[in-house]
C-alpha positions as CSV (number, residue, x, y, z in Angstrom):
1,M,-7.5,4.6,-15.4
2,D,-5.8,4.8,-18.9
3,D,-4.1,8.0,-17.7
4,Y,-1.9,5.9,-15.4
5,V,0.8,3.2,-15.8
6,Y,0.6,0.4,-13.3
7,A,3.4,-2.0,-12.5
8,I,4.8,-4.3,-9.8
9,E,8.0,-2.6,-8.7
10,P,9.8,-4.6,-6.0
11,R,12.8,-2.3,-6.1
12,L,10.9,1.0,-5.7
13,A,13.1,3.8,-4.6
14,V,12.6,4.7,-0.9
15,G,12.6,8.4,-1.7
16,E,9.7,8.0,-4.1
17,F,7.9,5.8,-1.6
18,V,8.2,8.4,1.2
19,D,7.2,11.2,-1.2
20,V,3.9,9.5,-2.2
21,L,3.2,8.6,1.4
22,R,3.5,12.4,2.2
23,R,1.3,13.4,-0.7
24,S,-1.4,10.9,0.4
25,T,-1.4,11.7,4.2
26,L,-0.4,8.1,5.1
27,A,2.9,9.6,6.2
28,E,1.2,10.6,9.4
29,R,1.2,7.0,10.4
30,R,4.5,5.8,9.0
31,P,8.1,6.2,10.2
32,V,9.0,8.4,7.1
33,D,11.9,10.1,8.8
34,D,13.6,6.8,9.5
35,R,15.1,6.1,6.1
36,P,16.6,2.7,6.9
37,R,13.3,1.5,8.3
38,M,11.4,2.7,5.2
39,Q,14.0,1.0,3.0
40,G,13.5,-2.3,5.0
41,M,9.7,-1.9,4.5
42,I,10.2,-2.0,0.7
43,D,13.0,-4.6,0.8
44,H,11.0,-7.1,2.8
45,A,7.6,-6.6,1.1
46,S,6.3,-9.5,-0.9
47,I,4.5,-7.2,-3.4
48,V,4.9,-3.5,-4.3
49,A,2.4,-2.3,-6.9
50,T,2.6,1.2,-8.3
51,A,0.7,3.7,-10.3
52,R,2.5,6.5,-12.2
53,T,1.4,9.3,-14.5
54,K,2.5,9.0,-18.1
55,D,5.5,11.2,-17.4
56,G,6.7,8.8,-14.5
57,L,5.5,10.6,-11.3
58,L,4.6,8.0,-8.7
59,V,1.0,8.8,-7.6
60,G,0.0,5.5,-5.9
61,V,1.6,2.6,-4.2
62,S,0.4,-0.6,-2.6
63,R,2.7,-2.6,-0.3
64,A,1.8,-6.1,0.8
65,V,3.2,-9.1,2.6
66,S,1.9,-12.5,1.3
67,D,2.4,-16.2,1.8
68,F,0.9,-16.6,-1.7
69,H,-1.2,-19.5,-0.5
70,Y,-3.6,-18.3,2.2
71,C,-3.4,-14.6,2.9
72,T,-2.1,-11.3,1.5
73,Y,-1.8,-8.5,4.0
74,L,-2.1,-5.1,2.4
75,S,0.0,-3.0,4.7
76,D,0.1,0.3,2.8
77,L,-2.3,1.8,0.2
78,A,-1.4,5.4,-0.6
79,V,-2.7,7.5,-3.4
80,D,-1.6,11.2,-3.9
81,E,-4.5,13.4,-2.8
82,A,-4.3,15.2,-6.1
83,H,-5.0,12.0,-8.0
84,Q,-7.7,10.5,-5.8
85,G,-11.1,9.7,-7.2
86,H,-9.7,8.2,-10.5
87,G,-9.8,4.5,-9.5
88,I,-6.1,4.3,-8.6
89,G,-6.7,2.7,-5.2
90,R,-9.1,0.2,-6.5
91,E,-6.8,-0.8,-9.3
92,L,-3.8,-1.1,-7.0
93,I,-5.8,-3.4,-4.7
94,R,-6.8,-5.5,-7.6
95,R,-3.3,-5.8,-8.9
96,T,-2.0,-6.6,-5.4
97,H,-4.5,-9.3,-4.9
98,D,-3.7,-10.7,-8.4
99,A,0.0,-10.8,-7.5
100,G,-0.7,-12.5,-4.1
101,G,-3.1,-14.9,-5.7
102,R,-6.9,-14.6,-6.0
103,H,-7.2,-17.7,-3.8
104,T,-5.7,-15.8,-0.9
105,S,-7.7,-13.5,1.5
106,L,-6.7,-9.9,1.1
107,I,-6.5,-8.3,4.5
108,L,-5.9,-4.7,5.6
109,I,-6.3,-2.4,8.5
110,A,-7.9,0.9,7.3
111,A,-6.4,4.2,8.1
112,P,-9.0,6.3,10.0
113,K,-9.5,8.7,7.2
114,A,-10.1,5.8,4.7
115,K,-12.6,3.7,6.7
116,S,-15.5,4.7,4.5
117,Y,-13.6,4.0,1.3
118,Y,-13.2,0.2,1.6
119,P,-16.9,-0.7,1.8
120,H,-17.4,1.5,-1.3
121,I,-15.2,-0.8,-3.3
122,G,-16.7,-4.0,-2.1
123,M,-14.5,-4.9,0.8
124,Q,-16.1,-6.5,3.9
125,P,-15.5,-5.3,7.5
126,H,-14.1,-7.8,10.0
127,D,-14.7,-7.2,13.7
128,S,-11.9,-9.3,15.3
129,C,-8.6,-7.7,14.6
130,W,-6.0,-7.3,17.4
131,I,-2.6,-5.6,17.4
132,V,0.5,-5.5,19.5
133,R,2.3,-2.3,18.6
134,G,6.1,-2.3,18.1
135,T,8.0,-0.8,21.0
136,G,11.7,-0.6,20.0
137,P,13.9,0.4,17.2
138,A,13.8,-1.5,13.9
139,R,16.2,-4.4,13.3
140,S,19.2,-3.5,11.2
């Protein structure tokens, strides 16, 4: 963990965000080719936590929406595949929860490839989540 620099970066550059999503495979489930939508995802996030190498390369990002009183929804957790297994995801989750408030419930929907990861770090499954998927273009 000492090999990485962690920060809260609310103004993360959209190009860096998209790049780390691609290197993590999360880009498969995000609109990475829609630059204005990706920018909006950063601009309207409550919390953007990052992990960088000592030379500044973004290797992990956590993006969350929080009311800071009851719940913090962790909508993106992405770690560059070349840097996985070093505790980056766990640390980003911890920092995101700290920023949202430890008194809030931290909630996420796991990517299919990551379902086995979350119990490994102490998160509990929840069996009653429902979703209505977006159907139209993003707001401007």
